[in-house]
N, C-alpha and C positions, 0 to 999 in steps of 0.2 A: 251544594250548588245546584246539582241536577234536581234535587227535591224542591228547592226554592223555585226553580224555573217552572217545574211541572205544576206547582201550586198556584202559579199566576193565572189571572183571568185571560181570556183570549185577546182582548184589546191591548193590554200592556205586553203580553207575550209576543204579539205581532210586531210591536215597535222594537222590542229587544232583539228579535231575530233580524229585522231590517237594519238596525244600528250595528250589530256585531258583524253580520255578513258584509254590509256596506263598508265598514271600517277596514276590514281585512283586505277587501279588493282595492279600496282607496289607497292604502299603504303601498300595495304592490304597484298600482298604476303610477303613483307619485315617484316611487323609486325608479321605475322604468323611464318615466318622462325626464327626470333630472339626471339620469345616468346615461342619457343619449339614446335610449330605446324609444319605443312608441307604442301606444295602444291604438288599435285600429278603430276609426270612427264608424258609427253605425250609419251607413250611407243612406238607408231608406228614410231616416228621420233627421237627416242633417238640414239645418236651416241656416243659410248663409246670408249675412247682412253686409253689404258693401259700404264702406265708409267713403268720405270725400276723397280719400287718397287711393281708393280702390283695393285696399287690403281686405282680406277675408276675415270676417268676425264670425266664429262658430259658437252659437249659443247652445244648440243641442248636439252634443257629441257623447261618445262613450265615457270619456273622462268626466265631463260635466254631469252626466246622469249618475255616475257613481258618487260624485260629490253631493248631488241632490239627495239620494237615498240615505247617505251617511248622516247628513245634517237633519234630514227629515226624521230619522229614527231617534237621534239623541235629543233633538228639541222636543219631540213628542214625549219621550221619557221624562224630560224635565217638566213638561206641562202636567203629565200624570202625577208626578211626585208633588207638584204644587196644588193638586186637587182640582184642576180645571175640568170642565165638562168635556165629553168626548167630541162634540162638534167644534168647540173652541180649540181643542187640542189638535184636531185635524187641520183646521184653518191655519193656526200658527205654525205647525210643522211644515205645511206646504209652502207658506210664505218664506220661512227660513231656508227651505230647500232651494227655492227659486233664487233667493238672494245668493246662496252659495254657488249656484250655477252661473249667475252673472259675474260674481267675483272671479271664478275660475276661468270663464270665457275671456274676461278682460286680462287676467294674468297671462294666459297662454298667448293671447293676441299680441301683447307687448313683448313677450319673450320671442315670438316668431319675428316681430319687427326688428328687434335687436340682432337676431341671427341673420336676417336678410341684409341688414345694413353692413354687417361684417363680411358678407360674401363677396368675393372678388368678381366683378363683371369685366371680362377681358375687353369688351367694346369700349370701355372707358380709357383704354390705353391708346386708342386711335389718335394720331397726330402728336403723340408724346415724343419728346426728344430724350434720348438716353445714350448709354455707352455699352459697347460690346464687352461682355465679361468673359465668355468663352467663344473662341473663333467659330464663325458661321460659314459653312461651306457654300461655294458659289452655286448659283442656279438650283437652289434647294437640295444640294447634294448631302448636306450634313447639318443636323440641328445643333445650334449653339445656344448661348444664353446672353441676355442683355439685362442691364440694370436700368429700369425706368421708374418714374414716379407715377403711381396709379392710385387713385382714391386717397391721396394724402400721404402715402408712404412709398419709399423706394423698395421695389421688388425685383428679384432675379427671375426672369421668365424665359421659357423656351422660345427660340426664334429661328426663322428661315429667311432667306433673301433671294430675290430674283436677279441680283447683281451677277455679272460675269466673272467677278473675282471674289476671292474669299474676303470676308470682313474680319480683320484681325482684332485681337483684344485691344481695347482702348479706342477703337473707331467710334466716332460720333454717328449715331443713327437716328432715324425717325420712323415711327410705326406707321405703315401705310395701309395695313389690312390685318384682319384676324381670322384665322381658319375656324371652322365649326367645332374643332376639338381644342380650341384655346391656344393655338400656337401663333405667335406674332409674326407678321411679314414685315420686314424692315428694309430700309434702303439707306445708303450713305448720305449724310448731310453735314452741315456745319453747325457748330455750337451757336445758339442764339447770342447776338450781341447784347450785352447788358449795359443799360444806360449808366453813364458816369458823370459826376459833377466836378471832377478834378480840373478839367480845362477851364470851366467857368470860374472856379475858385482862383486859379492862377491869374486869369484875366482881371478878376475883381481886385486881387491884391496888387497887380501891376497898375491898374487905374488909380487906386488909392495912393500909390507911391508917387505917380505923376502929379496928382493933385496937391500932395504935400509939398512937392518941390515947387 
């Protein structure tokens, strides 16, 4: 293997080095990215493109550059094996590398969007009506818990109150404020009245009975 590599000309040897080194780094970066770690972006060469929704789209980043050199190397090797000229090999490998960067930038953009959409924004709990789960101490003396519907799901969150009496378990509350560290400020309220059609149905049935008579 070593002898084969040493016997290569400089041009294919360069592409093999780029492909092998790029692939090893690419595997490590992908494992870190999808296992919850992260690879630091190269701040000096970051290019940020803001979409219509204001989300950050990073085309030039460390991960994307690793992807570029990986595909650049392997596509160049494929071109050399196909007998293409050196200029054409360079052009094709650069284009393939740039396409890989675009694909990776798009992939991580949508992954970050999915992650952001699943992150709880406590401000969305403002004005929500819920129920005390664990007793809340009067005048912010003791943190309790409340069950409120936030972002489409019922969550049990820490809460305080400015009320002068404890809010016992089962008390209906309304979120009036949220602290900087994500603790809800709640106050006693009444459960919203849900519209019902029972009365209208009874009147309708009674009217029909009178007409029949």
